[in-house]
C-alpha positions as a Markdown table, in Angstrom:
| # | Residue | x | y | z |
|---|---|---|---|---|
| 1 | Unk | 79.7 | 26.4 | 56.0 |
| 2 | Unk | 77.1 | 25.8 | 58.6 |
| 3 | Unk | 75.7 | 28.1 | 61.4 |
| 4 | Unk | 73.6 | 27.0 | 64.3 |
| 5 | Unk | 70.4 | 28.7 | 65.4 |
| 6 | Unk | 71.1 | 29.0 | 69.1 |
| 7 | Unk | 67.4 | 29.1 | 70.0 |
| 8 | Unk | 66.6 | 25.8 | 68.2 |
| 9 | Unk | 69.9 | 24.1 | 67.7 |
| 10 | Unk | 69.1 | 23.8 | 64.0 |
| 11 | Unk | 72.0 | 23.9 | 61.5 |
| 12 | Unk | 71.8 | 26.0 | 58.4 |
| 13 | Unk | 74.0 | 26.2 | 55.3 |
| 14 | Unk | 75.4 | 29.7 | 54.7 |
| 15 | Unk | 77.7 | 31.3 | 52.2 |
| 16 | Unk | 80.1 | 34.2 | 52.5 |
| 17 | Unk | 80.3 | 36.3 | 49.3 |
| 18 | Unk | 81.7 | 39.6 | 48.3 |
| 19 | Unk | 79.0 | 42.4 | 48.4 |
| 20 | Unk | 78.0 | 43.5 | 44.9 |
| 21 | Unk | 77.3 | 47.0 | 43.9 |
| 22 | Unk | 73.5 | 46.2 | 43.6 |
| 23 | Unk | 73.6 | 45.0 | 47.2 |
| 24 | Unk | 74.4 | 48.5 | 48.5 |
| 25 | Unk | 70.9 | 49.7 | 47.4 |
| 26 | Unk | 69.4 | 47.4 | 50.0 |
| 27 | Unk | 71.8 | 48.0 | 52.9 |
| 28 | Unk | 69.9 | 50.5 | 54.9 |
| 29 | Unk | 71.2 | 52.0 | 58.2 |
| 30 | Unk | 68.0 | 51.1 | 60.1 |
| 31 | Unk | 68.6 | 47.4 | 59.4 |
| 32 | Unk | 72.4 | 47.1 | 59.5 |
| 33 | Unk | 73.3 | 50.0 | 61.9 |
| 34 | Unk | 75.8 | 51.7 | 59.6 |
| 35 | Unk | 75.9 | 53.6 | 56.4 |
| 36 | Unk | 77.3 | 50.8 | 54.3 |
| 37 | Unk | 77.3 | 52.9 | 51.2 |
| 38 | Unk | 80.4 | 54.6 | 52.7 |
| 39 | Unk | 82.2 | 51.2 | 52.5 |
| 40 | Unk | 81.7 | 50.9 | 48.7 |
| 41 | Unk | 85.4 | 51.4 | 48.1 |
| 42 | Unk | 86.4 | 48.8 | 50.7 |
| 43 | Unk | 86.5 | 45.0 | 50.7 |
| 44 | Unk | 83.0 | 44.0 | 52.0 |
| 45 | Unk | 81.5 | 40.5 | 52.5 |
| 46 | Unk | 78.0 | 39.3 | 53.2 |
| 47 | Unk | 76.7 | 36.3 | 55.0 |
| 48 | Unk | 73.6 | 34.6 | 53.5 |
| 49 | Unk | 71.6 | 31.4 | 53.9 |
| 50 | Unk | 72.5 | 29.2 | 50.9 |
| 51 | Unk | 69.9 | 29.8 | 48.2 |
| 52 | Unk | 68.6 | 33.1 | 49.7 |
| 53 | Unk | 69.2 | 36.7 | 48.7 |
| 54 | Unk | 68.6 | 38.0 | 52.3 |
| 55 | Unk | 71.7 | 39.3 | 53.9 |
| 56 | Unk | 72.2 | 38.1 | 57.5 |
| 57 | Unk | 75.4 | 40.0 | 58.3 |
| 58 | Unk | 78.2 | 42.1 | 56.8 |
| 59 | Unk | 81.9 | 42.7 | 57.4 |
| 60 | Unk | 84.1 | 45.3 | 55.9 |
| 61 | Unk | 87.9 | 44.5 | 56.0 |
| 62 | Unk | 91.1 | 46.2 | 55.2 |
| 63 | Unk | 94.2 | 44.2 | 54.3 |
| 64 | Unk | 97.4 | 45.6 | 55.9 |
| 65 | Unk | 100.0 | 43.8 | 54.0 |
| 66 | Unk | 103.1 | 45.3 | 55.8 |
| 67 | Unk | 101.9 | 43.7 | 59.0 |
| 68 | Unk | 100.4 | 40.5 | 57.5 |
| 69 | Unk | 97.0 | 41.1 | 59.0 |
| 70 | Unk | 93.4 | 42.0 | 58.2 |
| 71 | Unk | 91.7 | 44.9 | 60.0 |
| 72 | Unk | 88.0 | 44.6 | 60.5 |
| 73 | Unk | 86.6 | 48.0 | 59.7 |
| 74 | Unk | 82.9 | 47.3 | 60.3 |
| 75 | Unk | 81.0 | 44.2 | 61.4 |
| 76 | Unk | 77.2 | 43.8 | 61.9 |
| 77 | Unk | 74.3 | 41.4 | 61.9 |
| 78 | Unk | 70.9 | 42.5 | 60.5 |
| 79 | Unk | 68.4 | 43.8 | 63.1 |
| 80 | Unk | 66.1 | 41.0 | 62.0 |
| 81 | Unk | 68.6 | 38.4 | 63.2 |
| 82 | Unk | 69.4 | 40.4 | 66.3 |
| 83 | Unk | 65.7 | 40.6 | 67.3 |
| 84 | Unk | 65.2 | 36.9 | 66.9 |
| 85 | Unk | 68.3 | 36.2 | 69.0 |
| 86 | Unk | 67.1 | 38.6 | 71.7 |
| 87 | Unk | 63.7 | 36.9 | 71.8 |
| 88 | Unk | 65.4 | 33.5 | 72.1 |
| 89 | Unk | 67.7 | 34.7 | 74.8 |
| 90 | Unk | 64.8 | 36.2 | 76.8 |
| 91 | Unk | 62.8 | 33.0 | 76.5 |
| 92 | Unk | 65.8 | 31.0 | 77.7 |
| 93 | Unk | 66.3 | 33.3 | 80.7 |
| 94 | Unk | 62.6 | 33.1 | 81.5 |
| 95 | Unk | 62.7 | 29.3 | 81.4 |
| 96 | Unk | 65.8 | 29.3 | 83.7 |
| 97 | Unk | 64.0 | 31.7 | 86.1 |
| 98 | Unk | 60.9 | 29.4 | 86.1 |
| 99 | Unk | 63.1 | 26.4 | 86.8 |
| 100 | Unk | 64.9 | 28.3 | 89.6 |
| 101 | Unk | 61.6 | 29.3 | 91.1 |
| 102 | Unk | 60.4 | 25.6 | 91.1 |
| 103 | Unk | 63.7 | 24.5 | 92.7 |
| 104 | Unk | 63.4 | 27.2 | 95.4 |
| 105 | Unk | 59.8 | 26.3 | 96.1 |
| 106 | Unk | 60.7 | 22.6 | 96.3 |
| 107 | Unk | 63.7 | 23.4 | 98.6 |
| 108 | Unk | 61.4 | 25.6 | 100.8 |
| 109 | Unk | 58.9 | 22.8 | 101.1 |
| 110 | Unk | 61.6 | 20.3 | 102.0 |
| 111 | Unk | 63.0 | 22.8 | 104.6 |
| 112 | Unk | 59.4 | 23.1 | 106.1 |
| 113 | Unk | 59.1 | 19.3 | 106.3 |
| 114 | Unk | 62.5 | 19.1 | 108.0 |
| 115 | Unk | 61.6 | 21.8 | 110.5 |
| 116 | Unk | 58.2 | 20.0 | 111.3 |
| 117 | Unk | 60.0 | 16.7 | 111.6 |
| 118 | Unk | 62.5 | 18.2 | 114.1 |
| 119 | Unk | 59.7 | 19.7 | 116.2 |
| 120 | Unk | 57.9 | 16.4 | 116.6 |
């Protein structure tokens, strides 16, 4: 499976694997927002870059067979990924604001030229 880095457009190979008991030792609340140790008895999956042990995100699910559905109990992305996404989002917004400012300045100059032309 591939994911796309929204800030660069770069594609990365990822894998989705069941969380192993040893993984719960590294799943701290300050990085993943929840106490994932409480989910040890649930079906929990992790998202990782292929070839990396760093966990990008987690999902805990519950299968409800009577209703033929899966209930998502918890879903999160690591703070590390969220911070880089927030930085990319802020940079994109800043770039749009700069472009908008340039457009408005250009439009204002054109309007001034039109007004001068009319007054001549």
